[in-house]
C-alpha positions in Angstrom: -75.9 -14.9 -7.3 -77.9 -16.8 -4.6 -74.9 -18.8 -3.5 -72.6 -15.7 -3.5 -75.2 -13.8 -1.3 -75.2 -16.5 1.4 -71.4 -17.0 1.2 -70.8 -13.3 1.9 -73.2 -13.2 4.8 -70.5 -13.6 7.4 -67.3 -11.5 7.2 -64.6 -14.0 8.1 -62.0 -11.2 8.6 -63.9 -9.0 11.0 -62.1 -7.8 14.1 -62.4 -9.7 17.3 -64.8 -8.2 19.8 -62.3 -8.4 22.7 -58.6 -8.4 23.4 -58.5 -12.1 24.2 -60.9 -15.0 23.8 -62.5 -16.3 27.0 -60.9 -19.3 28.9 -64.3 -20.8 29.8 -66.1 -23.1 27.3 -69.5 -21.5 27.6 -68.1 -18.0 27.3 -65.9 -19.1 24.4 -69.0 -20.3 22.5 -70.9 -17.1 23.2 -67.9 -15.0 22.3 -67.9 -16.3 18.7 -71.6 -17.0 18.2 -72.6 -13.5 19.1 -70.6 -12.3 16.1 -72.8 -14.4 13.8 -76.1 -14.3 15.7 -78.1 -13.2 12.6 -77.1 -16.4 10.8 -78.0 -18.6 13.7 -81.3 -16.7 14.3 -82.2 -17.4 10.6 -81.1 -21.1 11.1 -83.3 -21.4 14.2 -86.3 -19.9 12.3 -85.8 -22.1 9.2 -85.2 -25.2 11.4 -88.5 -24.5 13.3 -90.5 -24.3 10.1 -88.8 -27.3 8.6 -89.6 -29.4 11.7 -93.2 -28.3 11.7 -93.5 -29.3 8.0 -92.0 -32.7 8.7 -94.6 -33.4 11.5 -97.4 -32.0 9.3 -96.7 -34.7 6.7 -97.5 -37.4 9.2 -100.7 -35.6 10.1 -101.6 -35.5 6.4 -101.0 -39.3 6.2 -103.6 -39.8 9.0 -106.0 -37.4 7.3 -105.6 -39.2 3.9 -106.4 -42.6 5.4 -109.5 -41.3 7.2 -110.6 -39.4 4.0 -110.2 -42.6 2.0 -112.3 -44.6 4.5 -115.0 -42.0 4.6 -115.4 -41.4 0.8 -116.2 -43.3 -2.3 -113.7 -43.4 -5.2 -116.1 -41.6 -7.5 -116.4 -38.5 -5.3 -113.0 -38.5 -3.5 -111.2 -35.8 -5.5 -114.3 -33.7 -5.8 -114.9 -33.7 -2.1 -111.3 -33.2 -1.0 -109.5 -31.4 -3.8 -108.8 -28.3 -1.6 -107.1 -30.3 1.2 -105.2 -32.4 -1.3 -103.9 -29.3 -3.2 -102.7 -27.8 0.1 -101.0 -31.1 1.1 -99.3 -31.2 -2.3 -98.1 -27.6 -2.0 -96.6 -28.3 1.5 -94.8 -31.4 0.2 -93.7 -30.2 -3.2 -93.1 -26.5 -2.6 -92.7 -25.5 1.0 -90.7 -28.5 2.2 -88.0 -28.2 -0.6 -87.9 -24.4 -0.1 -87.1 -24.5 3.6 -84.8 -27.5 3.3 -82.9 -25.5 0.6 -82.8 -22.5 2.9 -81.5 -24.6 5.7 -78.8 -26.1 3.5 -77.8 -22.6 2.1 -77.4 -21.3 5.7 -75.4 -24.4 6.9 -73.3 -25.2 3.8 -72.8 -21.8 2.2 -72.9 -19.4 5.1 -72.2 -20.9 8.5 -70.2 -24.0 7.5 -67.3 -22.4 5.5 -67.4 -19.0 7.1 -67.8 -19.5 10.9 -64.9 -21.9 11.1 -62.7 -19.6 9.1 -63.7 -16.6 11.3 -62.7 -18.5 14.4 -59.5 -19.6 12.8 -58.6 -16.1 11.7 -59.2 -14.5 15.1 -57.5 -17.2 17.1 -54.5 -17.3 14.8 -54.3 -13.5 15.0 -54.3 -13.7 18.8 -51.8 -16.5 19.1 -49.4 -14.7 16.8 -49.2 -12.0 19.5 -48.0 -14.5 22.1 -44.5 -14.2 23.4 -41.5 -16.3 22.2 -41.7 -18.4 25.4 -45.3 -19.5 24.5 -44.1 -21.2 21.3 -40.9 -22.6 23.0 -43.0 -24.4 25.6 -45.2 -26.4 23.3 -45.1 -28.5 20.1 -45.6 -26.3 17.1 -47.7 -29.2 15.6 -50.0 -29.3 18.7 -50.5 -25.5 18.6 -51.3 -25.6 14.9 -53.7 -28.5 15.4 -55.6 -26.8 18.2 -55.9 -23.6 16.2 -57.1 -25.5 13.1 -59.5 -27.9 14.9 -61.1 -25.6 17.4 -63.0 -23.4 14.9 -64.5 -26.3 13.0 -65.4 -28.1 16.3 -67.2 -25.1 17.6 -69.0 -24.5 14.3 -70.1 -28.2 14.0 -71.3 -28.5 17.6 -73.2 -25.2 17.4 -75.1 -26.2 14.2 -75.8 -29.7 15.6 -77.2 -28.2 18.8 -79.5 -25.9 16.8 -80.8 -28.7 14.7 -81.2 -31.1 17.6 -83.0 -28.5 19.8 -85.7 -28.0 17.2 -86.1 -31.6 16.1 -86.4 -32.8 19.7 -88.7 -30.1 21.0 -90.9 -29.8 17.9 -91.4 -33.6 17.5 -92.0 -34.1 21.2 -94.5 -31.2 21.6 -96.4 -31.8 18.3 -96.5 -35.5 18.8 -98.1 -35.1 22.3 -100.6 -32.7 20.8 -101.5 -35.0 17.9 -101.7 -38.0 20.2 -104.0 -36.1 22.6 -106.2 -35.2 19.7 -106.7 -38.9 18.9 -107.0 -40.1 22.5 -105.3 -38.7 25.6 -104.1 -42.2 26.6 -101.8 -42.4 23.6 -99.7 -39.7 25.3 -98.8 -41.9 28.2 -96.1 -44.2 26.6 -94.5 -41.1 25.0 -94.4 -39.1 28.2 -92.8 -42.1 30.0 -90.3 -42.5 27.2 -89.4 -38.7 27.2 -88.7 -38.8 31.0 -86.6 -42.0 30.6 -84.8 -40.6 27.6 -84.0 -37.4 29.4 -82.7 -39.3 32.4 -80.5 -41.5 30.2 -79.0 -38.4 28.5 -78.5 -36.7 31.8 -76.5 -39.7 33.0 -74.5 -40.4 29.9 -73.8 -37.0 28.5 -71.5 -35.6 31.3 -69.5 -38.8 31.2 -69.1 -38.7 27.5 -68.1 -35.1 27.7 -65.4 -35.8 30.3 -64.0 -38.7 28.4 -64.1 -36.8 25.1 -61.9 -34.1 26.6 -59.3 -36.7 27.7 -59.5 -38.3 24.2 -59.0 -34.9 22.5 -55.9 -34.1 24.7 -54.4 -37.5 23.8 -55.1 -36.8 20.1 -53.4 -33.4 20.3 -50.4 -34.9 22.1 -50.1 -37.5 19.3 -50.2 -34.8 16.6 -47.5 -32.9 18.4 -45.3 -36.0 18.7 -45.6 -36.8 15.0 -45.1 -33.3 13.8 -42.1 -32.9 16.2 -40.5 -35.9 14.5 -41.1 -34.6 11.0 -39.9 -31.1 11.9 -36.6 -32.6 13.2 -36.2 -35.3 10.5 -32.6 -34.3 9.9 -31.7 -35.0 13.5 -33.6 -38.3 13.4 -31.7 -39.4 10.3 -28.3 -38.3 11.5 -28.6 -40.2 14.8 -30.1 -43.2 13.1 -32.9 -43.3 15.7 -35.9 -44.3 13.5 -36.7 -47.1 15.9 -36.5 -44.8 18.9 -38.9 -42.4 17.2 -41.2 -45.2 16.3 -41.4 -46.3 20.0 -42.0 -42.6 21.0 -44.9 -42.5 18.4 -46.1 -46.0 19.4 -46.5 -44.9 23.0 -48.5 -41.8 22.0 -50.7 -43.8 19.5 -51.3 -46.4 22.2 -52.3 -43.8 24.7 -54.6 -42.0 22.2 -56.2 -45.3 21.3 -56.8 -46.3 24.9 -58.4 -43.0 25.7 -60.6 -43.2 22.6 -61.7 -46.7 23.5 -62.4 -45.6 27.1 -64.7 -42.8 25.7 -66.4 -45.3 23.3 -67.4 -47.6 26.1 -69.8 -45.0 27.4 -71.2 -44.5 23.8 -71.9 -48.2 23.5 -73.6 -48.3 26.9 -75.8 -45.3 25.9 -76.7 -46.9 22.6 -77.8 -50.1 24.3 -79.9 -48.2 26.9 -81.6 -46.0 24.3 -82.3 -49.0 22.0 -84.1 -50.7 24.9 -86.2 -47.6 25.6 -87.0 -47.3 21.9 -88.3 -50.9 21.7 -90.5 -50.3 24.7 -91.9 -47.1 23.1 -92.8 -48.8 19.8 -94.3 -51.8 21.5 -96.2 -49.8 24.1 -97.6 -47.1 21.8 -98.6 -49.4 18.9 -100.2 -52.0 21.3 -102.1 -49.3 23.0 -103.3 -47.8 19.7 -104.5 -51.2 18.5 -106.4 -51.8 21.7 -108.1 -48.3 21.5 -109.0 -49.1 17.8 -110.4 -52.4 18.8 -112.7 -50.6 21.3 -113.7 -48.2 18.5 -112.1 -45.3 20.3 -109.7 -44.2 17.5 -109.7 -44.4 13.8 -107.4 -46.3 11.4 -105.8 -42.9 10.5 -104.9 -42.4 14.1 -103.1 -45.8 14.2 -101.1 -44.7 11.1 -100.3 -41.3 12.6 -99.2 -42.8 15.9 -97.2 -45.6 14.3 -95.5 -43.2 11.8 -94.6 -40.6 14.4 -93.3 -43.2 16.9 -91.0 -44.8 14.3 -89.9 -41.3 13.3 -89.2 -40.4 17.0 -87.3 -43.7 17.5 -85.1 -43.1 14.4 -84.6 -39.5 15.5 -83.5 -40.6 18.9 -80.7 -42.7 17.4 -79.7 -39.6 15.3 -79.8 -37.5 18.4 -77.6 -40.0 20.2 -74.9 -39.6 17.5 -75.4 -35.9 17.4 -74.9 -35.7 21.2 -71.7 -37.8 20.7 -70.6 -35.4 18.0 -71.5 -32.4 20.0 -69.6 -33.4 23.1 -66.7 -34.8 21.1 -66.5 -31.3 19.5 -66.9 -29.6 22.9 -64.0 -31.7 24.1 -61.9 -30.5 21.2 -62.9 -26.9 21.9 -62.1 -27.3 25.6 -58.7 -28.9 24.7 -58.0 -26.0 22.4 -58.7 -23.4 25.1 -55.6 -24.5 27.0 -53.6 -23.1 24.1 -55.8 -20.4 22.6 -57.0 -18.6 25.7 -53.6 -18.2 27.5 -53.1 -14.6 28.4 -50.5 -12.6 26.5 -47.3 -12.3 28.6 -45.8 -9.5 26.5 -48.4 -6.8 25.7 -48.3 -3.2 24.5 -49.1 -0.5 27.1 -52.6 1.0 26.8 -51.1 4.3 25.5 -48.2 2.8 23.6 -46.9 5.0 20.8 -44.7 4.2 17.8 -40.9 4.2 18.4 -39.1 7.1 16.8 -35.4 6.6 16.3 -33.5 9.8 15.6 -30.0 8.8 16.7 -30.0 5.2 17.9 -28.8 5.5 21.5 -29.5 2.5 23.7 -29.5 2.4 27.4 -29.8 -0.7 29.6 -30.5 0.4 33.2 -30.1 -2.0 36.1 -31.6 -5.0 34.2 -32.6 -8.2 36.0 -34.2 -11.2 34.2 -34.8 -14.9 34.5 -36.7 -17.4 32.5 -38.9 -18.4 35.4 -36.5 -20.8 37.2 -35.3 -18.2 39.7 -31.7 -18.0 38.5 -31.0 -14.6 37.0 -29.6 -14.9 33.5 -29.1 -11.1 33.5 -28.3 -9.6 36.9 -28.0 -5.9 37.6 -26.6 -5.0 34.1 -26.0 -1.4 33.1 -24.8 -0.4 29.7 -25.1 2.6 27.5 -24.5 2.4 23.7 -23.9 5.7 22.0 -25.6 6.7 18.7 -23.8 5.0 15.8 -21.5 3.0 18.2 -20.6 -0.5 17.2 -20.2 -2.9 20.1 -19.4 -6.6 20.4 -20.9 -8.9 23.1 -18.5 -11.6 24.2 -18.6 -14.3 26.7 -18.9 -18.0 27.3 -22.1 -19.9 26.5 -24.9 -19.0 28.9 -23.3 -15.6 29.8 -26.5 -13.8 28.7 -25.5 -12.4 25.3 -28.5 -13.6 23.3 -30.8 -13.0 26.2 -29.8 -9.4 26.3 -30.6 -9.0 22.6 -34.0 -10.7 23.1 -34.8 -8.3 25.9 -33.9 -5.4 23.6 -36.3 -6.8 21.0 -38.8 -7.2 23.9 -39.4 -10.9 23.1 -39.5 -11.2 26.9 -40.3 -8.6 29.6 -37.8 -7.7 32.3 -38.1 -8.7 35.9 -36.6 -5.4 36.8 -34.9 -2.4 35.2 -35.5 -0.4 32.1 -34.3 -0.4 28.4 -34.6 2.8 26.5 -33.9 3.8 22.8 -33.3 7.5 22.3 -34.8 8.0 25.8 -38.0 6.1 25.0 -38.8 3.2 27.3 -39.4 0.2 25.1 -42.3 -1.0 27.2 -44.1 2.3 26.3 -43.8 1.9 22.5 -45.6 -0.6 20.3 -43.8 -3.9 19.8 -44.3 -3.7 16.0 -42.6 -0.3 15.8 -39.8 -1.4 18.1 -38.9 -4.4 15.9 -39.4 -2.4 12.7 -36.5 -0.2 13.8 -34.1 -3.2 14.5 -32.5 -5.4 11.8 -31.3 -8.7 13.0 -29.2 -11.5 11.5 -29.1 -14.7 13.5 -27.0 -17.8 13.5 -30.0 -20.0 13.2 -31.3 -18.4 10.0 -35.1 -18.8 9.9 -36.5 -18.9 6.3 -40.2 -19.5 5.4 -41.3 -22.3 3.2 -42.1 -19.7 0.5 -40.3 -18.2 -2.5 -37.0 -16.4 -2.1 -38.7 -13.2 -3.1 -41.3 -13.6 -0.3 -38.5 -14.2 2.2 -36.6 -11.1 1.1 -39.7 -9.0 1.1 -40.1 -9.7 4.8 -37.3 -7.0 5.1 -39.3 -4.5 3.0 -42.7 -5.5 1.6 -42.8 -2.5 -0.8 -39.3 -3.1 -2.3 -38.9 -2.9 -6.0 -37.2 -5.6 -8.1 -34.2 -3.4 -8.5 -33.9 -2.9 -4.7 -34.2 -6.7 -4.3 -31.3 -7.4 -6.6 -29.2 -4.7 -5.1 -29.5 -6.3 -1.7 -28.9 -9.7 -3.2 -25.6 -8.6 -4.9 -24.4 -6.8 -1.8 -24.9 -10.1 0.2 -23.1 -12.1 -2.6 -26.3 -14.2 -3.0 -26.4 -13.5 -6.7 -23.9 -16.3 -7.1 -26.5 -19.0 -6.4 -30.1 -17.6 -6.6 -30.4 -17.6 -10.4 -29.4 -21.3 -10.4 -32.0 -22.4 -7.9 -35.0 -24.5 -9.0 -37.6 -26.2 -6.8 -39.4 -29.5 -7.5 -42.3 -27.7 -9.2 -40.0 -26.0 -11.8 -40.0 -22.5 -10.2 -36.6 -20.9 -10.4 -34.6 -17.9 -9.3 -36.5 -15.6 -6.9 -39.7 -17.6 -7.4 -38.1 -20.9 -6.2 -39.5 -22.2 -2.9 -37.0 -23.0 -0.2 -38.6 -25.9 1.7 -39.4 -25.8 5.4 -36.9 -23.6 7.2 -35.0 -23.2 4.0 -33.6 -26.8 4.0 -32.9 -26.8 0.3 -30.1 -24.3 0.8 -26.8 -24.7 2.5 -26.1 -23.0 5.8 -24.0 -20.3 4.1 -26.7 -19.7 1.4 -29.4 -19.3 4.0 -27.2 -16.8 5.9 -26.6 -14.8 2.8 -30.4 -14.7 2.1 -30.8 -13.4 5.7 -28.1 -10.8 5.3 -29.8 -9.6 2.0 -33.1 -9.4 3.9 -31.6 -7.2 6.6 -29.8 -5.1 4.0 -33.2 -4.5 2.4 -34.8 -3.6 5.7 -32.1 -0.9 6.4 -33.1 -0.4 10.0 -31.2 2.2 12.2 -30.3 -0.4 14.8 -28.5 -3.6 13.7 -28.1 -6.8 15.7 -25.8 -9.6 14.4 -25.9 -12.8 16.4 -23.2 -15.0 14.9 -24.1 -13.4 11.5 -21.2 -15.0 9.6 -20.9 -18.3 11.5 -22.2 -20.4 8.6 -19.9 -18.7 6.1 -16.5 -20.0 5.1 -13.6 -17.6 5.4 -13.6 -16.7 1.7 -17.3 -15.8 1.5 -17.0 -14.0 4.8 -14.2 -11.9 3.4 -16.2 -11.3 0.2 -19.2 -9.9 2.0 -17.3 -8.1 4.7 -17.4 -4.9 2.6 -21.2 -5.3 2.4 -21.4 -5.7 6.1 -19.3 -2.6 6.6 -21.7 -0.7 4.3 -24.6 -2.2 6.2 -23.2 -1.1 9.6 -22.3 2.5 8.4 -24.3 5.1 10.3 -26.1 2.5 12.5 -26.0 1.5 16.1 -24.6 -2.1 16.0 -24.6 -4.9 18.5 -22.7 -8.0 17.4 -22.4 -11.4 19.0 -19.7 -13.8 17.8 -17.7 -16.6 19.3 -15.2 -16.1 16.5 -13.5 -13.1 18.1 -11.6 -12.0 15.0 -15.0 -11.2 13.5 -15.8 -8.4 16.0 -12.3 -7.5 17.4 -12.2 -4.3 15.3 -15.5 -2.9 16.6 -15.6 0.3 18.6 -16.1 -1.4 22.0 -16.2 -4.9 23.3 -18.4 -5.9 26.2 -17.5 -9.1 28.0 -20.3 -10.9 29.9 -20.1 -13.6 32.5 -23.1 -15.0 34.5 -25.3 -12.1 33.3 -22.9 -9.4 34.4 -20.4 -7.1 32.6 -17.0 -8.2 33.7 -14.8 -6.3 31.2 -15.3 -3.5 28.7 -13.0 -1.7 26.2 -11.6 -2.1 22.7 -9.6 -5.1 21.5 -6.2 -3.7 22.6 -7.4 -2.5 25.9 -8.9 -5.9 26.8 -5.8 -7.7 25.7 -3.8 -5.5 28.0 -6.1 -6.3 31.0 -5.2 -10.0 30.5 -8.6 -11.1 31.8 -11.4 -13.3 30.4 -11.2 -11.7 26.9 -7.5 -12.2 26.6 -7.9 -15.8 27.7 -10.5 -16.4 25.1 -8.4 -14.7 22.4 -5.4 -16.9 23.2 -7.5 -20.0 22.9 -8.7 -19.0 19.5 -5.4 -17.8 18.1 -3.2 -20.7 19.3 -1.8 -18.8 22.3 -0.5 -16.1 19.9 -1.4 -12.6 21.2 -0.7 -9.7 18.9 -2.3 -7.0 16.9 -5.6 -7.6 15.2 
């Protein structure tokens, strides 16, 4: 019950306090630590008391020595039983109690929960980024930054709290205790504190800067390695293992060099602090012995001074490594900000409402769009698709077909123009509701490394088992799903597919994708090379299912195999981001333009009826 109470102290799935995490390191820390301030306030309080108890034990050692020197063995316990009982209570009860509370806060509350809270909120934010965001970076590097940033912030925050109390409490109480024995004992410690602070002031900014560079190199290395693993098929097909090793070797070499460069400053700081610590021990102990020889302090004072100085020296070494850890973690956080805190490029309007599709009419009005290079991929395009109309988009590679579809899905925002569905501007409706009303089958079928059931339920999470199998049969996927079995013995719908569905053939993946869209049953359907991975026999077998799927829906189909879409209601031919021809199959053949030329190429120069 005690463990559970502390483990539930932080709600890891609480909503983020703002729309976006800050892009400044200090503000980024405050953004997350404010959410768990009660836990850190408790940790500060417990840390204060624990540090005071630790110092008190050295004071008790001094008192014990003086009491022993001033008492006879026969009367020692009778004279001092009250003080001894209090010392025992502090050492045997209070110290374990507060150390236990500290560990509960760190290991049960803050440790597991704060990192998870940061991970949850950052992951939720990054998921809202546009498609361009993910296309411009390694997926491995994005994932690493999301995973590492939370833990790095958590560890450095806890280390800072612990270091603050230990340094401040030991420094202040030591000075007070030294002054109580003889004010001159304070002098070596004061000089050491000034020199120690100066050393940290010199070394810490340099360690921080080099840690940021080292963290960036580490993220680059992770992205390089994950990129190779993610594209392992290409690597094997082109027999470029050696090339990939050289690519990784370069990244590993760069990362090692940057880490060594950062470590030079750590080694220099270690040497400087070791020298200061030696001077502190020698100066303080020598001064204490001289004062004792002049009968100015007691033997207990020598024990107190020696014990505290050795403790401070040991603590200074711990502080050095804590500072290293803190700034290494701060470097990791700063590196993560370059990914996590990027502003969203595609956002919902402040008053965005859910899209309501009654008929499915689509209107493209004077569209202009480029990917940032200045060359318009879509240039002044106008097109109206009537409710329930089925159109085919045709054109050479780079004509803008897939881009037009991506703009309809609002994966990118327009440079100019307007897209409306049933009169509703898609920039004024929520992205979630827009994409919920559009079913899409793509050429590059994307399947999750989960079970077939989980992949299908992406189409309709509340679908029943019967609805699942109906969609599977209509997509002709029932021929292979019952025979599937993964390497952990899961079979049928429970079989896992491997990353991106690599355990299935291209045709099998595409049939899973078709079944998923059949299950979704959205009023607008987009098919981007939907049957390109299917052989002619399978395509013919599921054509009836596709006809059923398209019935009553507004359909946009893209296909390089023109026979697939020639019988649609209307064909729209694109070239250089513009509509150059439009009509049905027979009308376009009669125009003897680009479509007729493409048709002749695909039919061996035979032009006839469909």
